[in-house]
The first five atom37 places (N, CA, C, CB, O) and aatype in JSON, in Angstrom:
{
  "aatype": [12, 14, 5, 10, 2, 14, 2, 14, 17, 13, 16, 9, 13, 12, 13, 15, 17, 10, 13, 13, 10, 9, 19, 10, 14, 5, 11, 19, 16, 15, 8, 10, 13, 2, 2, 2, 14, 16, 14, 11, 15, 0, 6, 11, 14, 11, 14, 6, 14, 17, 2, 17, 14, 17, 16],
  "atom_mask": [
    [1, 1, 1, 1, 1],
    [1, 1, 1, 1, 1],
    [1, 1, 1, 1, 1],
    [1, 1, 1, 1, 1],
    [1, 1, 1, 1, 1],
    [1, 1, 1, 1, 1],
    [1, 1, 1, 1, 1],
    [1, 1, 1, 1, 1],
    [1, 1, 1, 1, 1],
    [1, 1, 1, 1, 1],
    [1, 1, 1, 1, 1],
    [1, 1, 1, 1, 1],
    [1, 1, 1, 1, 1],
    [1, 1, 1, 1, 1],
    [1, 1, 1, 1, 1],
    [1, 1, 1, 1, 1],
    [1, 1, 1, 1, 1],
    [1, 1, 1, 1, 1],
    [1, 1, 1, 1, 1],
    [1, 1, 1, 1, 1],
    [1, 1, 1, 1, 1],
    [1, 1, 1, 1, 1],
    [1, 1, 1, 1, 1],
    [1, 1, 1, 1, 1],
    [1, 1, 1, 1, 1],
    [1, 1, 1, 1, 1],
    [1, 1, 1, 1, 1],
    [1, 1, 1, 1, 1],
    [1, 1, 1, 1, 1],
    [1, 1, 1, 1, 1],
    [1, 1, 1, 1, 1],
    [1, 1, 1, 1, 1],
    [1, 1, 1, 1, 1],
    [1, 1, 1, 1, 1],
    [1, 1, 1, 1, 1],
    [1, 1, 1, 1, 1],
    [1, 1, 1, 1, 1],
    [1, 1, 1, 1, 1],
    [1, 1, 1, 1, 1],
    [1, 1, 1, 1, 1],
    [1, 1, 1, 1, 1],
    [1, 1, 1, 1, 1],
    [1, 1, 1, 1, 1],
    [1, 1, 1, 1, 1],
    [1, 1, 1, 1, 1],
    [1, 1, 1, 1, 1],
    [1, 1, 1, 1, 1],
    [1, 1, 1, 1, 1],
    [1, 1, 1, 1, 1],
    [1, 1, 1, 1, 1],
    [1, 1, 1, 1, 1],
    [1, 1, 1, 1, 1],
    [1, 1, 1, 1, 1],
    [1, 1, 1, 1, 1],
    [1, 1, 1, 1, 1]
  ],
  "atom_positions": [
    [[7.1, 307.89, 123.3], [5.98, 307.72, 124.02], [6.77, 307.83, 125.48], [5.11, 306.27, 123.62], [7.67, 307.06, 125.8]],
    [[6.18, 309.16, 126.5], [6.79, 308.93, 127.94], [6.29, 307.83, 128.76], [6.59, 310.1, 128.78], [6.84, 307.27, 129.7]],
    [[4.33, 307.45, 127.87], [3.79, 306.66, 129.12], [4.56, 305.24, 128.53], [1.77, 306.62, 129.36], [3.65, 304.89, 127.77]],
    [[5.17, 304.63, 128.43], [5.74, 303.64, 127.83], [6.95, 303.31, 128.65], [6.0, 303.95, 126.46], [7.21, 302.12, 128.8]],
    [[8.01, 304.5, 129.38], [8.79, 304.43, 130.08], [8.99, 304.0, 131.33], [9.0, 305.1, 129.99], [9.5, 304.87, 132.04]],
    [[8.67, 302.46, 132.15], [8.29, 302.44, 133.02], [9.27, 302.91, 134.72], [7.82, 301.29, 132.69], [8.9, 302.63, 135.86]],
    [[10.46, 303.63, 134.34], [10.71, 303.75, 135.13], [10.61, 304.74, 136.1], [11.3, 303.48, 134.91], [11.01, 304.31, 137.18]],
    [[10.25, 305.85, 136.15], [9.61, 306.89, 137.16], [7.89, 305.96, 137.78], [9.25, 308.75, 136.01], [7.73, 305.7, 138.97]],
    [[7.08, 305.69, 136.94], [5.85, 305.08, 137.05], [5.98, 303.77, 137.91], [5.31, 304.82, 135.65], [5.18, 303.53, 138.82]],
    [[7.05, 302.89, 137.57], [6.87, 301.88, 138.44], [7.69, 301.98, 139.89], [7.23, 300.69, 137.68], [7.79, 301.07, 140.71]],
    [[8.29, 303.41, 139.99], [8.89, 303.58, 141.8], [7.36, 303.96, 142.43], [10.41, 305.29, 142.2], [6.82, 303.37, 143.36]],
    [[6.79, 305.18, 141.64], [6.0, 305.34, 142.29], [4.69, 304.6, 142.95], [5.91, 306.02, 141.85], [3.95, 304.83, 143.9]],
    [[4.84, 303.38, 141.69], [3.93, 302.24, 142.01], [4.25, 301.58, 142.98], [3.76, 301.38, 141.1], [3.29, 301.05, 143.56]],
    [[5.57, 301.32, 143.54], [5.99, 300.74, 144.41], [5.75, 301.76, 145.87], [7.37, 300.32, 143.94], [5.01, 301.71, 146.85]],
    [[6.44, 302.34, 145.54], [6.64, 303.4, 146.95], [5.09, 303.45, 147.61], [7.23, 305.32, 146.44], [4.9, 303.18, 148.8]],
    [[3.9, 303.86, 146.6], [2.47, 303.44, 147.18], [1.94, 302.57, 147.26], [1.68, 303.78, 146.89], [0.86, 302.55, 147.84]],
    [[2.46, 301.57, 146.72], [2.22, 300.18, 147.97], [2.66, 299.92, 149.03], [2.54, 299.07, 147.7], [1.84, 299.42, 149.8]],
    [[3.91, 300.1, 149.51], [4.64, 300.08, 150.57], [3.92, 301.06, 151.21], [6.05, 300.25, 150.42], [3.66, 300.74, 152.38]],
    [[3.59, 301.9, 150.94], [2.41, 303.09, 152.04], [1.56, 302.72, 152.24], [1.83, 304.38, 151.72], [1.16, 302.96, 153.38]],
    [[0.4, 301.65, 151.1], [-0.53, 300.92, 151.51], [0.05, 299.81, 152.39], [-1.26, 300.48, 150.43], [-0.5, 299.66, 153.49]],
    [[1.18, 298.94, 152.03], [0.87, 298.08, 153.2], [2.13, 297.95, 154.69], [0.66, 296.52, 152.4], [2.52, 296.98, 155.33]],
    [[2.37, 299.02, 154.76], [3.22, 298.92, 155.9], [2.81, 299.99, 156.61], [4.68, 298.91, 155.67], [2.55, 299.74, 157.78]],
    [[2.69, 301.05, 156.26], [2.53, 302.37, 157.23], [0.69, 302.55, 157.58], [3.25, 304.03, 156.19], [0.29, 303.09, 158.61]],
    [[-0.3, 301.95, 156.44], [-1.52, 302.29, 156.46], [-2.14, 301.44, 157.34], [-2.07, 302.32, 155.27], [-3.08, 301.84, 158.03]],
    [[-1.76, 300.48, 157.41], [-2.34, 298.91, 158.5], [-2.08, 299.56, 160.01], [-1.01, 297.01, 158.28], [-3.04, 299.6, 160.78]],
    [[-0.73, 300.09, 160.46], [-0.18, 300.41, 161.57], [-1.33, 301.83, 162.13], [1.56, 300.74, 161.24], [-1.62, 302.08, 163.3]],
    [[-1.82, 302.6, 160.85], [-2.55, 303.98, 161.59], [-3.83, 303.28, 161.86], [-2.79, 305.57, 160.54], [-4.17, 303.39, 163.04]],
    [[-4.72, 302.52, 161.03], [-6.3, 301.53, 160.67], [-5.94, 300.9, 162.59], [-6.16, 299.6, 158.65], [-6.65, 301.16, 163.56]],
    [[-4.94, 300.25, 162.57], [-5.23, 299.44, 164.03], [-4.99, 300.03, 164.98], [-4.57, 298.29, 164.33], [-5.59, 299.5, 165.92]],
    [[-4.35, 300.97, 165.34], [-4.05, 302.23, 165.93], [-5.78, 302.52, 166.84], [-3.5, 303.55, 164.46], [-6.04, 302.62, 168.04]],
    [[-6.57, 302.55, 165.73], [-7.73, 303.16, 166.05], [-8.68, 302.0, 166.45], [-8.24, 304.03, 164.89], [-9.61, 302.09, 167.25]],
    [[-8.21, 300.74, 165.65], [-9.24, 299.9, 165.95], [-9.03, 298.98, 167.28], [-9.45, 299.1, 164.75], [-10.12, 298.63, 167.73]],
    [[-7.87, 298.49, 168.04], [-7.6, 298.07, 168.74], [-7.46, 298.4, 170.26], [-7.02, 297.85, 168.22], [-7.02, 297.56, 171.05]],
    [[-7.97, 300.04, 170.75], [-7.51, 301.08, 171.59], [-8.46, 300.67, 172.81], [-7.68, 302.68, 170.95], [-8.42, 301.35, 173.84]],
    [[-9.39, 299.47, 172.7], [-10.01, 299.21, 173.55], [-9.69, 297.97, 174.03], [-11.07, 299.41, 173.27], [-9.86, 297.03, 173.26]],
    [[-8.91, 297.55, 176.05], [-8.77, 297.17, 176.51], [-9.76, 296.07, 177.03], [-8.33, 297.87, 176.8], [-10.65, 296.49, 177.77]],
    [[-9.74, 294.3, 176.67], [-10.49, 293.78, 177.03], [-10.65, 293.81, 178.7], [-10.32, 292.77, 176.4], [-9.96, 294.26, 179.61]],
    [[-11.73, 293.21, 178.65], [-11.9, 293.02, 180.63], [-11.21, 291.7, 180.91], [-13.87, 292.8, 181.39], [-11.24, 290.85, 180.02]],
    [[-10.55, 291.4, 182.15], [-10.69, 290.37, 182.25], [-11.7, 289.33, 183.04], [-9.81, 290.33, 182.39], [-12.56, 289.48, 183.9]],
    [[-11.16, 288.22, 182.34], [-12.23, 286.88, 182.96], [-11.93, 286.66, 184.27], [-12.05, 285.31, 182.23], [-12.43, 285.69, 184.84]],
    [[-11.02, 287.61, 184.99], [-11.87, 287.27, 187.0], [-12.48, 288.78, 186.88], [-10.27, 287.04, 189.07], [-12.36, 289.41, 187.93]],
    [[-12.93, 289.31, 186.1], [-13.67, 290.53, 186.91], [-15.26, 289.78, 187.17], [-13.78, 292.26, 185.77], [-15.74, 288.81, 186.59]],
    [[-15.95, 290.77, 188.43], [-16.94, 290.12, 189.13], [-18.05, 290.5, 187.52], [-17.35, 290.94, 191.03], [-17.9, 291.36, 186.66]],
    [[-18.95, 289.58, 187.65], [-20.4, 290.05, 186.69], [-20.86, 290.33, 187.24], [-21.28, 289.43, 185.94], [-21.06, 289.64, 188.25]],
    [[-21.42, 291.49, 187.11], [-22.92, 292.33, 188.48], [-23.95, 291.81, 187.83], [-23.31, 294.49, 188.65], [-24.26, 291.86, 186.63]],
    [[-24.7, 291.07, 189.16], [-25.6, 290.35, 189.21], [-26.93, 291.15, 188.61], [-25.62, 289.85, 190.54], [-27.14, 292.31, 188.98]],
    [[-27.98, 290.35, 187.49], [-28.85, 290.95, 187.45], [-29.86, 291.23, 188.27], [-29.1, 290.71, 186.78], [-30.11, 290.46, 189.2]],
    [[-30.49, 292.19, 188.08], [-31.72, 292.67, 188.86], [-32.91, 292.13, 188.2], [-31.84, 294.23, 188.94], [-33.22, 292.28, 187.02]],
    [[-33.73, 291.28, 189.41], [-35.08, 291.09, 188.5], [-35.73, 292.27, 188.56], [-36.12, 289.96, 188.95], [-35.64, 293.25, 189.3]],
    [[-36.79, 291.84, 187.14], [-38.03, 292.63, 187.01], [-38.82, 293.29, 187.6], [-38.63, 292.22, 186.73], [-39.69, 292.5, 187.98]],
    [[-39.06, 294.24, 187.91], [-40.45, 294.98, 188.92], [-41.59, 294.6, 188.13], [-40.51, 296.92, 189.12], [-41.82, 295.51, 187.33]],
    [[-42.44, 293.6, 187.99], [-43.72, 293.64, 186.86], [-44.84, 294.21, 187.78], [-44.23, 291.93, 186.11], [-45.58, 293.46, 188.43]],
    [[-44.95, 295.87, 187.82], [-46.16, 295.93, 188.24], [-47.34, 295.93, 188.3], [-46.21, 296.22, 188.4], [-47.96, 296.67, 189.07]],
    [[-48.02, 294.91, 187.3], [-49.12, 294.07, 186.95], [-49.04, 292.49, 187.75], [-49.08, 293.96, 185.26], [-49.91, 291.7, 187.37]],
    [[-48.22, 292.06, 188.64], [-48.59, 291.32, 189.07], [-48.0, 290.72, 190.99], [-48.44, 290.66, 187.91], [-48.52, 289.74, 191.51]]
  ]
}
């Protein structure tokens, strides 16, 4: 029975896991971390006081 021969299926299995463990995380992280954080030395804008019309 050809299903019991592990030779071609094991290589397919290994190459697919290599793809999932090496290539795919690089592609995912390139989309997730494209926003650079603002430095701590950046000035924070002062909040404007609310203008309540009934007071």
